N, C-alpha and C positions, 0 to 999 in steps of 0.2 A: 504494500500500500504506500506508505510514506518512508522517507529515508530514516534509517535507524543507525545509531552510532554504537560501535563496539571496538574493543582493542584487538589488534592482531600483532602480537609481539610488542615491539616498542612503538610501532607505527599506528597512528589513529586512522581508521578507515571509515568511510561513509558508504552506505549502500541503501538502495531502495528496493522494496518489494514491488511486485509488478503493477498491481492496481487494486482498488477497493473492490471487494467481492459483494455484489448485490444481485445475486441471481434471482430473477423473477420467474424464470421458466427454464426447464431443462429439455424441452422438446425441440431440439435444434435441427430437426429435419427440414428438408426443402419445403417451403411454403407453397401450397398449390393455388393460393388465392392472390389476386391483384387488387389494387385500389379501384381500378375500373369496375371489376366485378362487384366490389362492395358498393360503389357509387350507383351502379345500375340495378342492384338487387331491390326488388319491391316487397318481398316477404320480410316482415319485421324480424321474425325469429332467425331466418337464414342470414339476414344482414348483420344481426348482432353476433352470430357465430363467426362470420367472416371477420368482423372487427376484432373479435377476441384473438383470432389467429394472427391477423396483421399486427396487433399491438405487441405480441410476443417478439416480433421482428423489430418494430419501430423503436421499442424501448431501448434497444441496444445500439441503434445507429441513426435514428431519425426522430428525436424526442418531440419536435414541434408537430409532427404528423399525428401524434397521439391526440392532440387537442382537436385537430380536424376530424378525426374519427369520432371522438366523443360528441362534438357539436353536431355532426351529421346524424348521429344516433338520437341525440336529444330532441331533434325536431319531430321524431316519431315515437319518442319514449312514452308519451301519455297513453299509447295504445297497447303497451306490452310491458309487464313488470320485469321480465327478463332483460328486455332492451334497456330499461331504465337502470337496472343494476349494472349491466355491462358498461353503459355510458358513465356511471359514477366511478366504476373501477378504473377505467382507462383515464378519465380526467383526474382521478385521485393520484394515479401513478405519475401523470404529467406534472401536477402541482407539487408533489413531493420532490421530484427531480429538479424542478425549477426553484425550489426553496420555500414555497408557500405550504409549510407543514400543517398549520392549523386547518386550512381548508382541505388540504389533501387527505388528512386523517379522517375528517368528517365524511368525505366522499367514499373513502375506502371502507369505513365502518358501515355506511349505507349498503355497499355492495356485500359486505360480510353478513349483514343481517338478512339479506335476501337469500344468500347461500345457506345460511343457518335455517331459515324458515322452510326451504325446499329440501333440506338435508342433502345438498349436493356436495359430496365430500371432495370431489376434484376441485371445484371452484373454491370451496372453503379452505382447503389446504393452501392454495395459491393466495387467497385473500389474507390469511394469517401471515404468510411469508412476506407479503407486501407491507403489511402493517409493521412487521419486524424491521423491514428496510427503512420505513419512515422514522421509527423511533431510533434506529441506529444512526441515521444521518442527523437527527435532532440532538443526539448525545445522551439519550436515556437508554443506556445499555441494559439496565435491569429489565425494562419493559420490552426491549427488543429481544432479549433472551427468552422472555416468557412467550412471545408470539412465535419465535422460531421453534421452540420446544412444542408448542401447541400445534403448529403446522406439521411437524414430524409425527406427532401422536395421531392426529387425524389422518395423515397420509398413509399410515399403516393399513387402513381399511379402504383407501381410495381404489377405484378400479384401474387407475393409472399407476403402474408399478413404480415409475420414477418419483411419484409423490412421496414415497416412503423415505426418500433421502434428499428431496428438493432443497430443504432449508439447512441441511447438515453442514455445508461449507460455511454458511453464514453464522451458524452457531459456533463452529470452530473459531471463527474470527473473534467472536465475543469472548470465548474462553481464553484465547491468547491475550486479549486485553486484560482479562481478569487473572492472568498468570496461572490458569488451570491447564498447564501444558500437557499433562498426561491425557486429559479428556480431549483436548484439541487434536492431539496426535491420533488417537483412536478414531475420532470422527472423520478426520481427513483420510485415513487409510481405508475406511469403509466407503467413503464417497468416491475415492479414486478407483477402487475395485469395481463398484457398481457402474460408475460412469464409463470406465474402460470396457466393461462387459457389454454396455449398450452403445459403444463407439461414439460417445459424446465428447469429442476431443476438446471443444471449447471449455466444457466443464472440467475436464482433466487438467487443462492448462491453468484454469483458475485455481484449482485445488493445490497444484504444485507451487503456484505463486504464494498461496497462504502458508504452505509448508516452508517456503523460504523465509517468510515472516517469522515463523516459529523458530527456525534455526538461528536467525539473527537475534531474536530475543534471548536465546540461550548462548549467544556469542560463538556460534559454530560457523565460522567463515567458509570453510571448504564445503560443508554440507549445504549451506545457503546457495553457494554458487552452483552446486550440482543440481539442486532443486530448480533453480532458475533455468538451467540448461534443459532440464526435463520439461519445464513449462514451455520453453521456446520450441522444443521438439514437438510437443503436443499441439501447440498453436499453429505450427506449420502444416499440420494434418487437416485442419479445418479449411474449407473452401469459402468461408464467409469473408467477403471483402471488408465488412465493417469491423472485423477482428484485427485489422491491420495495426491500429494504434496500440492495442494490447501486446501484439507480437513485437512491435517496435520497442515498447517499454521493456519487454523481456530482453531484447537484444542490447539495449542500453545498459541494463543491469549487468549482463554478462561482461560487457566491455569494462564497466566500472570495477567489478569484482576481479577482473583480470589485470587491473591497473593500466588499462588503455584509456586514459582520461580524456584525451582529445576527441576520440571517436564518441565516447560517452557523452561529452558535453554537447557535441553537435546534435546528437539525437535528443538529448533533454530539451534543447532549445526548439528543435523541430516539433517535438511533442507539445510543448507549451503553445506554439503557434496554432497547431491543429486543435488543441483542446479549446482555445478561445473561439475558434470557428464552430466547433461542436456545441459550445455554450451550455455545458452542464457544470453547475457551480462546484460540486465537490471534486470533479476531475480537474478543473482549472486550479483549484486550491492545491491539489497534489502536485501538479506540474510546477507551480511556484515554489512549493515547499521542498520539492526534490532539488531544485536549483539552489535554494537557500542552503540546504545540506551539503550540496556539492562544493560550494564556496566557503563553507564554515571555517576551514583550516587554511585556505589560501588567500581569501579576500573578504575580510570582515564587512567592508562597506557593501559589497554586492550581496553577501549573505543577509545583511540587515535589510537591504532593499527588497529582496525577494520574500523574506519573512514578513516584512510590512505588508506586501501585496497579499500574501496568503491570509494574514491576520485580519486585514480590512475586509476581504471577501467573506471570510467565515463570519465576522460580526454582521455584515450586511445581510447575509442569507440565513442567519440564525443557526449555523452549524456549530453547536456548542462544543461537541467533542473535538472537532478540528480546531476550533478557537483555542481550546485548552492546550492542544498539542503545539500550536504556534507560540503560545505564551511560554510554555515549558521550554521550547527551543530557545527563545530569547533569553530566558533566565539561565538555563543550564549550559548552553553552548556559546552564546554571545555575551554572557555575564552581565546582562542588563537587569540588575536587581530591582530597578524601579517598577518592574512588572510583577513583583512578588505579591503586593496587595491585590492587584487585579486578578491574579491567579486564585487567591483565597476566596474572593467574592464569586468568581465563576464556579469554583468547586462547590460552594454552598448553593448556588443557583441550580446546579445539576442535581445535587442531592435532594433539594426541595422538589424538583421536577419528578424525580424517581418516586419520592414519597407521595406526591399528589396523585400519581398514576396507579398507586397500589389499589385503590378502590375499584378502578377500572379492571385491573387484573383479577381481583377477587370476584367481581361480579361476573365476568366472562367465564371464569373457571366454574363458578356455580351453574351457569347456564349450560355449559358443555357437559358437566357431570350429570345434571338432571335430565338432559336430553340424550344421555348415553352415547355422546360423541367421544368422550374420553373417560377413562377410569380415574379414580381419585389417586393421582400420582403426578409427579412432575413430568416424567417422560418414560416411555418404554425403552429400557436399556437392554432388553434381551437380544435385540438384533445387533447391538454393539458388541455384546459378549460373544455372539456367534462369529463375529468377524475379528475377534481379538488376535487370532493366530496370524492374520494378515499383517499384523505389526511385525512379527518375526520374519515373515516372508519378505516384506518390503525392506527391512533392515538388511537381510541377506542379499537382496538384489543390489542395494546401494553399495555394500561392501565389495561385491563382485565387480561392479562398474568401476569403483575406485581402484581396485587391484589392476584392472585392465588398462586404465588410463594412467596408472602410476601415481595417483593422488592420495 
């Protein structure tokens, strides 16, 4: 995701993981629908289903088109409850990605309520995952974790087999932030196994990028590089053109970890220009922040400039978690201690947000338990246990690769 700092011998090294993981769909197959087909469809039910398919594509490479889909559906939404729900869902995803969290969450909850009333487990699994994404970006990791776990629990009974692990990589990201490294490792191993089994290479690449985050958090430089290379390899197997920037970030990271700084810097700057064109706030933040980290040891003025840009963007868009990372960077790496009070106030604000959302979490848990959607538990861990042996398998594979490459 963001540049992490760790020691490698006597040398201080900076590295960035590949990208924020906010998977909203794992059905990365070829889309059989076009916007023209959506536009010309007269049947409200079929139109909504086409919009749902298209939105899974647009959310990854054409965010503004989500709004067009939702508004087109809204014109006919008074005739069909399903159409209204899909319109709310698509517009909610759009609003969250653009930074309007309050309105986005209201819309996503409206969609969730429809799925709940119809006992549509497939839609409900995805709705819960999207709500988790919204709270993740807002900085309320406790509520995000709740929604990801709920998505996984409901997904166990969904007719779509990928729903059982849809939110798993997102949950692993939360657990890394919470320093629950063992849980994150187990979740990522299961996710990679199942995504590989289903030949979902974009998902595999995402998971290896998060594995790189985990390795960096544990100061394992060589393993982080290996995971980034595996992420790059998997990303090259996808034919999706919109995955280009993610693959490019993987490549920049490999350059950086290989101490090929000039090539890395060229790519970091290219990524920033592209992210500005893409116009998704948290991705622009990351591009700024990665450059701030790159210059932290070589040019303090440039590091401060890029960190200022990331901090201002996070504040403007209400990205509390990212705002906190930017402030911590200024304090810990740039030694700007005047941000200490600001950090304390922001941490208090995030804790208050998490506490205020506890009633929401408890209320939804009660509804799901009473409706027999989930059992009275946090998450079904049986499937994780069944895949525990893949931990040993993956570790063995890594050792073999390192032996062959001499690393």
